[in-house]
N, C-alpha and C positions, 0 to 999 in steps of 0.2 A: 774329772772330778766333776760334782754333782750339784747344784742348787734346789733344794729341798725348799718348797711351802706347804706349811700344815694351816688350812681354812676351816675352822668351823662354821658348821650355818652356811653351807657352801652349797647348797641344792637350791636357792632360790634367791630374788632380791637381791640385795648389794652383793652378799656372798657370792653367789654363781656368777655375778660381773668379774668379783673381784679372780676366782678359780679361772675362766675365760680368758682376762688380761695375761697374768701368770702364765697360763701354757703358751700362748704367744710370746710370752717374754723368756722361752725355755728354758721352764723353773720347772723341776719335778713338781706334781702338785697334787697334796692328799686331799680329797674332801671330807669334810666328818659332818653327818648328821642323821634325821632319822627315817628319811628315803634318798635316793640319787634323784639328781637332774636329769630325765633320758637325753633332753637335748645335745649334754656331754657326756654321756655317755656313749653316745653316737660318736662324738666330734674325736674324742678323746685317741690320743695315740696312743699303741699300746705301752709303751714304753718309759711315759712320761706322765702318769695317771691313776691313782688309783683312789678308792671309797671306800672307809670306813660306816658303818652303821653301827650309830652309836646315840643315845639317849641320855642327854645330857642334865635331863632331871634326876638322873642315877648317880650320889657318888663313885657307886661299888662300879658300874659299866663305864665309867668316865676313866678311873683307873688300870679295869683290865683294857679297855681299846687301845690308851694310852701308851700302856706298857709296848705293848704289842709295837704302835706305830713310831713308839722310839728305838727299839732295837732297829727297826728300817733305818729308820734317818739319821739319826748318831751314829755313823760310819766311819772307816779309816778314808773311803772315798769322798767322804762329802765337804764339801767346799765351803759350805755355809747353811743356815736353817733361818727363816722365815715363822714364825706364829703369828697367825692371824684371828684372833678371839674376837669372832662376829658373830655369832649367835646371840639371839637378845628374845624378848617376847615383852610386849605391853602390857597385857592381861596383870591383873584386876587393873580393870579402867572404874574407878571406885571412890568415893570418898573413905575418908576412916571412919570406921564405928559400923561400916558397913562391908569390911571387905570378909572374903571367906579362907578360912585360915590355909586350905589346900592349897590355894589359887595362889598365897602370900609365900608360903616356903615353896612354889614351882618359881615361882619369879625370882626368890631371892637366889636360889640353889641355880637354875639359868643365866641371870644377869650376872651373877657375884661369885657364888663360890666355884662354880664351874671354871670360868678364867684362871681364878685365884688356884686352883687344885691342879689343872694342867699348864700356868707358867710354872709353878713352884718344882713342878715335875719338870718341864723343859730347864729350869738353872740348875737342879742339880746335873741332870745328864752334861749340860754344857761343859760346867767348872770339872766335871767327871775328866773332859774328853777333849777340853778347850777349842772346840769347835764354832766359832765364831754364829753369835746367836742374836737375832731381833725379833721382838714380841711389839705387835700395834695392838692395841685395846681398841675395840670399836667402843662409842660412848656417845655422846647426845649432850646438845645446849640443854635437855632438862637436867643435867646432872649440875649444873650450874645457877637455874634457879627453881623456885616451885610450880607448880602445876598444879592448878584444881584436879583433882581426881587420877591424878599419878603421882600418889607418895610415896606407893612401891619402886616405880620407876627411877623417877626422880632421884630417889635413895639408894637405888642399887648404882646407878650410873655416878655419881657423886661418891659410889663406895671405890669403882674401878677406878675411877680419876685420882683419890686419896692412895690409893694402893699401886698403882702407876708412879706418883711422886714417892712414896717412899721406897719404891722399890730400886727405882734410880738411885737415889739417895743411900741407900744399903752399896749399892754398887760402885757408886763413886768413892765414898770411904775405903773400899777395897782395891778401887783403881783396877776394876772389871773391863774389858773392852764389850762386855753384853749392852745391847740398848734395847729398850723400852719405852713407847711412847704412848698415847691415847690418841684417837683419831676421832672427831666429830664431824659426819657426816651430811649436817644441816635437815631439810625436810625431801624428801625422794620420794618418787610415783610407784610404790611400792604396796604389796598387801598390809603392812604395819598400819599405813597410812587410811589404808579401806577399815580397818578395823577400828582406827579413829575416830574417823568420821558417822560410821554407823553405831555409836555410845550415845548414851542420852546425855543429855543439857542438864541432867541431874548430875550425873555423873561426872561428867566432863566441861566445865564450865563456857572453855574457849571453841566449844565445837564448830560454829559457824565460824567463825576465823577460818577451821582448819577446812571443813567445804570450799571457805574461799579460797582456797590455796588450790584446791584442784581446779575449779570452775574457769578462774583467773589465771590458769596456766602457770602453776608459779614452782610447783613441783620438781622437781629437778631429776634427771635421768640419772639410775642407777649408776650406768655403763661411765659418765662423768665421772660421776664420785667414786669410783673402782678404779679409773684411769689415773685419778690425783693420789690416792692411796700408794697406788702401784710405784708412779713417780717418785715421789716420794721415799719408799722404801728402795729402790732399785738405783735411782739417782740421785737424791740430796745425802745433805751432811744434815743428821739428826741430832737432834737437842733433846739431851738425853729425861726423859720425867715432863717433857712437855706434852698440854694438851694440844692439835693441830686442830683446826678452822677447816672445813675444806673451803670456804670464803678466802680463806689466804692464801691459798694453793692455786686457784684460779685466774 
């Protein structure tokens, strides 16, 4: 019997560390992103890792790629499946009234529509096959408070939080064993933080605070954050619909 994990945005940042950690825990990992992480590709064991290229800004591409993935993971030999909706974008960092339409649509598609679309498919397959499923949606503290210049990021993360809670309610009402939760990783030393620090003060009012996080060594390692998530998924009793914060787990 095999345990599978499907991780979106698995090529860099937190996603890459989640992939590495799951591989170390003898889970068969499927990494999904626009490009493959070369270090993971070189380290991978042939029998427990696959990479699927997918542009999560395209609903059609998501449908095609994830249909293939579900055929692989929802099999009679599968013991359980973890779905980690990790992929996300911070752009556009800009005040409302100055937003680019194309950037708005891309942000909503990647941060909110894609994880809903993927989760919906996995929920369908899990109900059809009775294979245990756990969904982890990576969110942000920005989904719980307004941040000047982050109207899209705050809104989509708030949306993923409410989607998680609503699906949990539906599962509970149907007495389903499927688990779903959200995970807020806090501030990490990743490319996303670099983008945040390089934005303008006019677009992002808290830029000096975030620059200070880096200068004062306050950014947490993605490895530490990934370890906390994987430990939560594999070793803890999950409270359905809960938004877990990394500070609670370390």
